[in-house]
C-alpha positions in Angstrom: 23.0 208.6 -11.0 26.8 208.7 -11.1 28.9 210.5 -13.7 29.6 207.3 -15.8 26.0 206.1 -15.9 23.9 207.5 -18.7 20.2 208.3 -18.3 17.8 205.6 -19.3 14.5 207.5 -19.5 13.5 210.7 -21.1 12.9 212.3 -17.7 16.4 211.3 -16.5 17.9 212.6 -19.8 16.2 216.0 -19.4 17.5 216.3 -15.8 21.0 215.0 -16.7 21.6 217.2 -19.8 20.0 220.3 -18.2 23.5 221.1 -17.0 25.1 222.8 -20.0 28.6 221.8 -19.3 27.7 218.2 -18.8 25.8 218.2 -22.2 28.8 219.9 -23.9 31.3 217.3 -22.5 29.0 214.5 -23.5 28.9 215.8 -27.1 32.7 216.2 -27.2 33.1 212.6 -26.0 30.8 211.4 -28.9 32.5 213.4 -31.6 36.1 212.9 -30.3 36.1 209.6 -28.4 39.9 209.6 -28.0 39.7 213.0 -26.3 41.7 214.9 -28.9 39.6 217.7 -30.5 40.5 217.8 -34.3 39.4 220.1 -37.0 36.8 218.5 -39.3 38.1 220.5 -42.3 41.9 219.8 -42.1 42.1 217.3 -39.3 44.5 219.6 -37.4 44.7 219.2 -33.7 45.9 222.7 -33.0 42.5 224.0 -31.9 41.3 226.3 -29.2 37.9 226.9 -27.6 36.3 230.3 -27.9 34.2 230.5 -24.7 32.3 233.6 -25.6 30.8 232.0 -28.7 31.1 228.4 -27.5 33.0 227.2 -30.6 36.4 225.8 -31.5 38.7 227.4 -34.0 41.6 225.7 -35.8 44.9 227.4 -35.6 45.9 225.9 -38.9 43.0 226.6 -41.3 41.0 229.1 -39.1 37.8 227.0 -39.5 35.3 227.3 -36.7 33.3 224.4 -35.5 31.4 223.0 -32.5 31.0 219.7 -30.8 27.6 219.0 -32.3 27.6 216.9 -35.4 
């Protein structure tokens, strides 16, 4: 299975998304299809990723959020 092909069965999905970084990037692409991470509270694009807690924080309103809906 190449990187652009999504899994078609449950077993393929379990294997494909068992890689944490792949699952995270997939969720980011669903939530922000244009690739620009934006704050859901103020729509600001000045955000940074806090690796230790695996969340984003908006520099403008200080809201914290993640890639999962």
